[in-house]
C-alpha positions as CSV (number, residue, x, y, z in Angstrom):
1,X,187.7,-90.4,108.4
2,X,190.5,-92.8,108.1
3,X,193.2,-92.2,105.5
4,X,192.9,-95.0,102.5
5,X,192.1,-96.2,99.4
6,X,188.9,-95.7,97.7
7,X,187.3,-99.1,97.3
8,X,184.0,-98.4,96.0
9,X,182.1,-95.7,93.8
10,X,178.6,-96.0,93.9
11,X,176.4,-94.1,91.0
12,X,173.4,-92.8,92.7
13,X,169.9,-94.2,91.8
14,X,167.8,-91.0,91.7
15,X,170.5,-88.5,90.5
16,X,172.6,-90.0,88.2
17,X,175.4,-87.6,88.0
18,X,175.9,-87.9,91.8
19,X,178.3,-90.6,93.5
20,X,178.9,-92.1,96.7
21,X,182.6,-92.5,97.5
22,X,183.5,-95.5,99.9
23,X,187.3,-95.9,101.8
24,X,188.2,-98.7,103.0
25,X,184.5,-100.0,102.4
26,X,183.2,-97.5,104.4
27,X,180.9,-94.7,103.2
28,X,182.7,-91.4,103.1
29,X,181.5,-88.9,101.0
30,X,179.4,-87.9,98.1
31,X,180.2,-85.7,94.9
32,X,178.8,-84.4,91.5
33,X,180.4,-86.1,88.7
34,X,182.2,-83.2,88.1
35,X,183.9,-83.0,91.2
36,X,184.5,-87.5,90.6
37,X,186.2,-86.0,87.5
38,X,188.3,-83.3,88.4
39,X,189.9,-84.8,91.7
40,X,190.0,-88.5,90.0
41,X,187.8,-90.2,92.8
42,X,188.1,-93.6,91.2
43,X,188.5,-96.8,92.7
44,X,192.1,-97.2,93.8
45,X,192.6,-93.6,94.6
46,X,194.7,-92.6,97.5
47,X,192.7,-90.6,100.0
48,X,193.9,-88.8,103.0
49,X,191.8,-86.1,105.1
50,X,193.6,-83.2,103.4
51,X,192.2,-84.4,100.1
52,X,188.5,-85.4,101.4
53,X,188.4,-81.5,103.0
54,X,189.3,-80.3,99.7
55,X,186.9,-82.5,97.5
56,X,184.4,-81.3,99.9
57,X,185.0,-77.8,100.2
58,X,184.9,-78.2,96.0
59,X,181.5,-80.1,96.3
60,X,179.9,-76.9,98.5
61,X,181.2,-74.5,96.6
62,X,179.6,-76.3,93.6
63,X,176.2,-76.4,95.4
64,X,176.3,-72.7,96.2
65,X,176.9,-71.8,92.6
66,X,174.4,-73.8,91.4
67,X,171.9,-72.3,93.7
68,X,172.8,-69.1,92.8
69,X,172.3,-69.8,88.8
70,X,168.6,-70.9,90.1
71,X,168.0,-67.4,91.2
72,X,169.9,-65.7,88.5
73,X,167.5,-67.9,86.2
74,X,164.2,-66.4,87.5
75,X,165.2,-62.9,87.0
76,X,168.3,-60.2,87.8
77,X,169.8,-60.0,91.4
78,X,172.3,-57.9,92.8
79,X,175.8,-59.5,94.5
80,X,175.0,-58.7,97.7
81,X,171.4,-60.3,97.4
82,X,173.2,-63.4,96.4
83,X,175.4,-63.4,99.2
84,X,172.5,-62.9,101.6
85,X,170.8,-66.0,100.3
86,X,173.7,-68.1,100.3
87,X,174.8,-67.3,103.8
88,X,171.1,-67.4,104.9
89,X,171.6,-71.0,103.5
90,X,173.8,-72.3,105.7
91,X,177.3,-71.5,103.7
92,X,180.2,-69.9,104.9
93,X,181.2,-66.1,104.7
94,X,184.2,-67.4,102.2
95,X,181.7,-69.6,100.2
96,X,179.9,-66.8,99.3
97,X,182.2,-64.7,98.6
98,X,184.4,-66.7,96.7
99,X,181.0,-67.7,94.4
100,X,179.5,-64.1,94.0
101,X,183.3,-63.4,92.7
102,X,183.3,-66.4,89.9
103,X,179.9,-65.5,88.9
104,X,180.9,-61.4,88.2
105,X,184.0,-62.6,86.9
106,X,181.8,-64.8,84.3
107,X,179.2,-61.8,83.8
108,X,176.8,-63.8,85.8
109,X,176.3,-60.9,88.0
110,X,176.8,-57.0,87.0
111,X,175.5,-54.6,89.7
112,X,175.7,-51.3,87.0
113,X,173.9,-53.2,84.4
114,X,171.2,-54.3,87.3
115,X,171.1,-51.0,89.1
116,X,170.5,-49.2,85.3
117,X,167.8,-51.8,84.3
118,X,166.2,-51.0,87.7
119,X,165.9,-47.4,87.0
120,X,164.8,-47.4,83.2
121,X,162.1,-50.0,84.7
122,X,160.8,-48.4,87.5
123,X,160.9,-45.0,85.7
124,X,158.5,-46.6,82.9
125,X,156.4,-48.5,85.0
126,X,156.1,-47.2,88.7
127,X,157.4,-43.5,88.4
128,X,159.7,-42.7,90.9
129,X,162.4,-39.7,92.1
130,X,165.8,-39.7,91.7
131,X,165.7,-39.7,95.4
132,X,163.5,-42.8,95.5
133,X,165.7,-44.9,93.2
134,X,168.7,-43.9,95.2
135,X,166.9,-45.3,98.7
136,X,165.6,-48.5,96.7
137,X,169.3,-49.1,95.3
138,X,170.9,-48.5,98.7
139,X,168.4,-51.3,100.2
140,X,169.7,-53.9,97.4
141,X,173.3,-53.6,98.7
142,X,174.8,-51.8,95.7
143,X,177.6,-49.7,95.8
144,X,177.3,-45.9,96.0
145,X,179.4,-45.5,93.3
146,X,177.4,-47.6,91.1
147,X,174.1,-45.7,92.1
148,X,175.2,-42.4,91.6
149,X,176.7,-43.8,87.5
150,X,173.0,-45.2,87.3
151,X,171.2,-42.4,88.6
152,X,173.0,-40.3,85.6
153,X,170.7,-41.0,83.3
154,X,167.9,-39.5,85.3
155,X,167.3,-35.9,83.6
156,X,165.4,-33.4,85.4
157,X,162.8,-33.9,82.3
158,X,162.8,-37.8,83.9
159,X,161.8,-36.8,87.1
160,X,159.3,-34.1,86.0
161,X,157.4,-36.8,83.5
162,X,157.7,-39.3,86.7
163,X,155.4,-36.4,88.9
164,X,153.3,-35.9,86.2
165,X,152.4,-39.6,85.9
166,X,152.0,-40.2,89.5
167,X,149.6,-37.0,89.3
168,X,147.7,-38.4,86.2
169,X,147.2,-41.7,88.1
170,X,145.0,-39.7,91.1
171,X,143.3,-37.6,88.9
172,X,142.1,-39.6,85.9
173,X,138.4,-39.5,86.8
174,X,138.9,-35.4,87.7
175,X,138.4,-33.6,84.2
176,X,139.0,-29.8,85.5
177,X,141.5,-28.4,87.9
178,X,141.4,-30.2,91.6
179,X,140.8,-27.8,94.8
180,X,142.8,-26.3,96.9
181,X,142.7,-29.6,99.4
182,X,142.8,-32.0,96.3
183,X,146.1,-30.2,95.1
184,X,147.6,-30.3,98.7
185,X,147.2,-33.8,98.7
186,X,148.7,-34.4,95.2
187,X,151.8,-32.2,96.2
188,X,152.3,-33.7,100.0
189,X,152.5,-37.2,98.1
190,X,155.1,-36.4,95.7
191,X,157.0,-34.9,98.6
192,X,156.5,-37.9,100.5
193,X,158.3,-39.8,97.0
194,X,160.8,-37.7,97.4
195,X,160.3,-35.2,94.7
196,X,162.5,-31.8,94.5
197,X,160.9,-28.4,95.2
198,X,161.2,-27.1,91.7
199,X,159.1,-30.3,90.3
200,X,156.5,-29.4,93.0
201,X,156.3,-25.5,92.1
202,X,155.8,-26.8,88.5
203,X,153.2,-29.5,89.1
204,X,151.4,-27.0,91.3
205,X,151.5,-24.1,88.3
206,X,150.4,-27.2,85.7
207,X,147.7,-28.1,88.1
208,X,146.2,-24.2,88.9
209,X,146.4,-23.8,85.0
210,X,144.6,-27.6,84.2
211,X,141.0,-27.0,83.0
212,X,141.9,-23.4,81.3
213,X,141.6,-23.9,77.9
214,X,138.6,-25.1,76.3
């Protein structure tokens, strides 16, 4: 783009807050109203290649920022999830990092709060062992220190309750004590889900006492 003065600023017919900039009577670029005002992109303003690059970079960051807000409006996300989304959309590494940093500073991203909420909801709605929760949180790109802190709230009693809930879900139609094969399958299921040996022994003991009273 050649340097010169802005000779026209035309409002987009459909997107009323978007403007098309002409330099020396030739189309140069389009920006949102916020960028237009910030950089004073009015008719008669001198513009060169350096200013144009700065303006376009600001516009790109703004679009990336809004893309993240749309995702966050659906459900909470981690910093890693948002950054990956931006990179997949073609934004540069620097833009993705800058935008995620801005969102974190503004409180829109809080990985620790996200991890704590994930643990709480999982234990309540989809019982998991602490080991399985750790794996799920790691898959979301959360730092080990954040995962460790979030899992501090998970007590042995919470894990035992989760294991019991999984077993009860499998035994809803079984009134008495399960047979040896069924018991073996239940314990193997808990082992696959990451429950520790003490939890397995406790559940086994409870299964073998099942139906004794009454």
